[in-house]
Each structure stands twice: as C-alpha cells, then as structure tokens.
C-alpha positions in Angstrom: 74.7 93.8 118.9 78.8 93.7 120.1 81.0 92.2 117.2 83.7 89.6 117.8 87.3 89.7 116.3 89.5 87.1 115.5 91.5 87.1 118.3 88.6 86.5 120.8 89.1 83.4 122.9 87.6 80.2 122.4 85.5 80.9 126.1 84.0 83.6 124.7 83.4 82.2 121.5 81.4 79.3 123.3 79.7 81.8 125.6 78.5 83.5 122.2 77.8 80.6 120.4 75.6 79.0 123.2 73.5 81.9 123.0 72.5 81.2 119.5 72.2 77.9 119.9 69.8 78.3 122.2 67.8 80.5 120.0 67.7 77.6 117.5 66.9 74.6 120.3 64.0 77.0 121.0 63.1 77.4 117.6 63.0 73.7 117.2 60.6 73.1 120.5 58.2 76.0 119.5 57.8 73.8 116.2 56.9 70.5 118.4 54.2 72.7 120.7 53.1 74.9 117.9 53.1 73.4 114.4 52.2 76.2 112.5 54.7 78.4 113.9 57.2 76.8 111.5 56.0 78.6 108.7 57.5 81.8 110.7 60.3 80.6 112.4 62.3 79.0 109.1 62.6 83.0 107.3 64.8 83.7 110.5 67.1 80.2 110.8 70.1 80.8 109.0 70.3 84.4 110.3 71.6 82.8 113.7 74.4 80.8 111.8 75.2 83.4 109.7 75.6 86.0 113.0 78.1 83.2 114.3 80.3 82.6 111.4 80.6 86.2 110.9 81.4 86.8 114.8 84.0 83.9 115.3 87.1 82.4 113.6 85.8 79.8 111.0 87.4 76.8 112.8 85.0 77.0 115.7 82.0 76.9 113.6 81.4 73.3 113.8 81.2 73.4 117.7 78.1 75.6 117.4 76.8 73.3 114.1 77.0 69.9 116.1 75.7 71.0 119.5 72.6 72.8 117.8 72.0 69.5 115.7 72.4 67.3 118.6 70.3 69.5 120.9 67.7 70.1 118.3 67.2 66.5 117.5 67.0 65.5 121.3 64.1 68.3 121.8 62.7 67.2 118.5 62.7 63.2 119.0 59.0 62.9 118.6 58.9 65.3 115.4 62.8 65.2 114.1 61.2 66.7 110.7 62.3 70.2 111.9 65.5 69.5 112.8 66.4 67.5 109.0 64.8 69.7 106.7 64.9 73.0 108.3 67.7 73.4 111.1 70.5 71.5 109.1 70.4 73.2 105.8 69.9 76.9 107.7 73.2 75.7 109.8 75.0 75.0 106.1 73.7 78.2 104.5 74.4 80.4 107.7 78.1 79.2 107.4 78.5 79.7 103.6 76.5 83.0 103.4 78.5 83.9 106.5 81.9 82.9 105.3 81.4 84.0 101.9 80.6 88.0 103.5 83.8 87.6 105.5 85.8 86.9 102.3 84.5 90.0 100.7 82.4 88.4 97.8 80.4 91.1 96.9 76.7 90.6 98.5 75.0 90.4 94.9 76.8 87.0 94.3 76.7 86.3 97.8 73.0 86.1 98.6 72.2 84.8 95.1 74.7 81.6 95.7 73.5 81.4 99.5 69.7 81.5 98.4 70.4 78.7 95.9 72.3 76.2 98.1 69.4 76.8 101.0 67.1 75.9 98.2 68.7 73.1 97.2 69.7 71.4 100.6 66.0 71.7 101.8 65.0 69.8 98.2 67.8 67.5 98.7 66.4 66.3 102.0 62.7 66.2 101.1 63.4 62.3 100.1 65.3 61.9 103.2 62.6 63.3 105.6 60.1 61.1 103.6 62.1 58.3 103.7 63.0 58.3 107.6 59.6 59.7 108.6 57.2 58.6 106.5 55.6 62.1 105.7 55.5 63.5 102.2 56.2 67.2 103.0 54.2 68.4 99.8 51.1 67.1 101.3 51.9 68.9 104.9 52.3 72.3 103.1 49.4 71.9 100.8 47.3 71.0 104.2 48.8 73.6 106.4 48.7 76.3 103.7 45.0 75.6 102.5 46.4 75.2 98.7 43.7 74.5 96.5 45.6 74.0 93.3 48.1 71.2 94.0 49.3 70.6 90.4 50.2 74.5 90.2 52.0 74.1 93.6 54.2 71.4 92.7 55.2 73.1 89.5 56.4 76.4 91.0 58.1 74.3 94.1 61.3 75.0 92.8 60.5 78.9 92.8 58.7 78.8 96.3 61.9 76.8 97.3 64.0 79.8 95.9 61.8 82.6 97.4 61.5 81.4 100.9 65.5 80.8 100.7 66.0 84.4 99.2 64.3 86.3 102.1 65.8 84.2 104.6 69.3 85.3 103.6 68.4 89.0 102.8 67.2 88.8 106.4 70.4 87.3 107.4 72.5 90.1 105.4 70.2 92.6 106.8 71.5 91.7 110.2 74.9 90.7 109.7 76.1 93.7 107.3 76.6 96.1 110.6 79.0 93.3 112.1 80.9 93.6 108.5 81.2 97.2 109.0 82.8 96.6 112.4 85.7 94.0 111.2 86.2 96.7 108.0 85.4 93.8 105.2 85.8 95.1 101.9 84.9 93.0 98.3 87.7 91.2 97.3 87.3 92.4 93.9 85.8 95.5 92.7 82.9 95.0 90.6 79.8 96.6 89.1 77.0 95.0 91.0 74.3 97.0 89.0 75.7 95.7 85.3 76.4 92.5 86.9 72.7 92.4 87.5 71.6 93.5 84.4 73.8 91.1 82.4 73.3 87.7 84.3 69.7 89.2 84.5 69.3 89.0 80.8 71.2 85.6 80.6 68.2 83.8 83.3 65.4 85.6 80.7 66.7 84.1 77.9 67.8 80.9 79.8 64.3 80.7 81.6 62.4 81.6 78.5 64.5 78.6 76.4 64.0 75.8 79.6 59.9 76.6 80.3 59.3 75.1 76.6 60.8 71.9 77.8 60.6 71.9 81.4 58.4 74.4 83.1 59.3 74.1 86.6 62.7 75.1 85.9 61.6 78.1 83.5 59.9 79.1 86.6 62.8 79.1 88.7 64.7 81.0 86.2 61.9 83.7 86.5 62.9 84.1 90.2 66.6 84.3 89.3 65.3 87.1 86.6 63.6 89.3 89.3 65.9 88.4 92.1 68.9 90.8 89.8 65.8 92.9 88.5 65.6 94.0 91.8 69.1 94.8 92.7 69.1 96.6 89.4 66.3 98.5 90.7 67.7 99.1 94.0 71.2 100.2 92.6 69.5 102.6 90.3 67.4 104.1 93.5 70.8 104.5 95.0 72.5 106.4 91.9 69.4 108.2 91.6 69.4 107.1 88.1 65.8 108.2 87.3 65.5 108.0 83.4 65.7 103.7 83.7 63.4 103.7 86.9 60.7 105.6 84.8 61.4 102.8 82.1 60.6 100.3 84.5 57.5 101.3 85.8 56.1 101.8 82.2 57.2 98.2 81.7 55.1 97.4 85.0 52.1 98.8 83.3 52.6 97.2 80.4 53.1 93.8 81.7 50.0 94.1 84.1 47.7 95.0 80.8 49.1 92.4 78.3 48.9 89.8 81.4 45.1 90.9 81.9 44.7 90.6 78.1 46.5 87.3 77.1 46.4 85.1 80.2 42.8 83.6 78.5 44.8 82.3 75.8 47.0 80.6 77.7 46.8 77.5 80.1 47.4 78.2 84.0 50.9 77.7 84.0 52.6 79.0 80.6 50.5 82.3 81.4 53.1 82.6 84.1 55.5 83.3 81.5 54.3 86.5 80.7 55.6 87.3 83.6 59.5 87.6 81.8 58.0 90.6 80.3 59.2 92.9 83.1 62.7 91.8 83.3 63.6 91.1 79.9 62.3 94.8 78.8 63.7 96.3 81.9 67.1 94.9 82.2 67.7 95.0 78.2 66.9 98.6 78.5 68.8 99.5 81.4 72.1 97.8 80.0 71.5 99.8 76.6 71.1 102.8 78.6 74.6 102.6 80.8 76.4 101.7 77.6 74.9 104.5 75.9 75.5 106.8 79.0 79.3 105.9 79.3 79.5 106.7 75.7 78.5 110.5 76.0 81.5 110.5 78.9 
C-alpha cells in the first residue's frame, strides 16, 4: 500500500478514504445478506479506520467517519444493528489507535488502550441497540454460536469482548506498522516495554484476584489483561533471546495445566477459572526478579 503523507491534497485523501468507505459499506451489506459473515467481518473493522487515520491528516478523518456511518445506515436500514454495534465503535477505535501510533505512543500501551476502548464502546452500545431494535444481542450470540452454558458466557462477557477487541487491534497494528515506518514515526518517550509489561501485568494479576472475590466478571477481565501483558513479555523475551525466563514460562505452564487438572473438581465451574492466574503471576514475577538480578550483575 502506498503511504500518504501530511502534504497530500484533500482530493487525493478523499479518493483514498472512498476506497475504505466502500469496504466498510460492503461489510455492512454482507452482514445483511449473510448474517453469519458478521462473526468474521467484525475482526477486520477497526483496521480500515486505523489505516485511514495513519495515512491522512487528522482533520480530514470526520469526512471518512460520517460517510461510512451514513452509507452503512442506508445499506443496513432493514438491520441497522450492525452499524450501531460494530461500525460506529470500530471507527472510533481505529481513529484513536491510528492517532496514538502517529503520536508515537508505545505499541504496548496503544494496543491495550484501543482494545479497552473498543470493548467499552461495544458494551455501551448493547443497551442502546436493544432499545432501538428490540433485540438482545446476548441472545443472538448464544443462538449463533450455539452456546450451551449461557450463565458462564454472560459471566465471561467482559473478557470475551476484550479478547475480540484485542484481536481486532493487533490485526490493525500488523497492517499499519508498515505505514508508520514510511513516516519515520518513533515513540515520543523511550520506555522498556518488557519491564513495563511485567510490572503492569503483576498489578493486573493482584487486582484481578482481589476483584474476583467480590465480582467475578471483572476479575476475569483482569485475567485477560494479565495474559495480554504476559504475551508481550514473552514476545520481548524471544526478541531479546532471553531464554532462561522462557524456560521458566514453559515449566510454569506445565505446572498450571497439572494443577488445573487436579484442583478443578474442588472449585465451582466459574471459580476454577481463577486457577488460570497461576501462569501470569509466576511468570511475570520471575521475569521482574530476573531482570533486576541481571542488571545488578552488570
């Protein structure tokens, strides 16, 4: 994809935006004629907005946003829920994510914040959608995905929304990363993202375990946060060839699997999910200790 720069004219930018507006409208149309397609298409929605924001001037983005929303409403007039629940949140998420990356915010932070915003907007639009269309989207998901344990699904709903949003944003980053290099975008502040991931991850583990005692759905959401930061920590370990912590991660993973198999009978169906905190807790804690020990020897 040919990158656009800040000196582009409005005409060229409109041509560029029109292509991605057409993609969004096509996605909206496909969900009307083939509702099952929405399960796959929602993964790619923030991508178009992120690519647009990265490639054009910030002040031109509203043109793209209003065109996408307006034409999507026209196309999905008989089933407007897709535009309300998917298109609108994805436009905001793509814009914020693209803007964050252009401003040089570290990808660890940008991806995490954009995922929370996407999940939060989707959850916010749930009651609005139900009010306008008289549809309960949870019922729709349960029916489409043929979920047998509805109570477990509803309890883990926050976590599920975050995971879906995270997949959307990571996919967007993979695509727009190449565009950012063309602009020479660099982080506005230098930060050791592996150490940041380890520390924030531990905070999420401790917070999640405490919150799970009082409100399990939010506790499970923090479980998702913990695994996000653990994933970044492991990524940087591979990148820096930090093999000792990686070996420990593998051992801890085996321990978690064994303990989960042995102990899950002593917990309720929901509380046994807290056993999944074992891996991020021990792995992130060891990574922090190993990093400090390594620095002290230098």
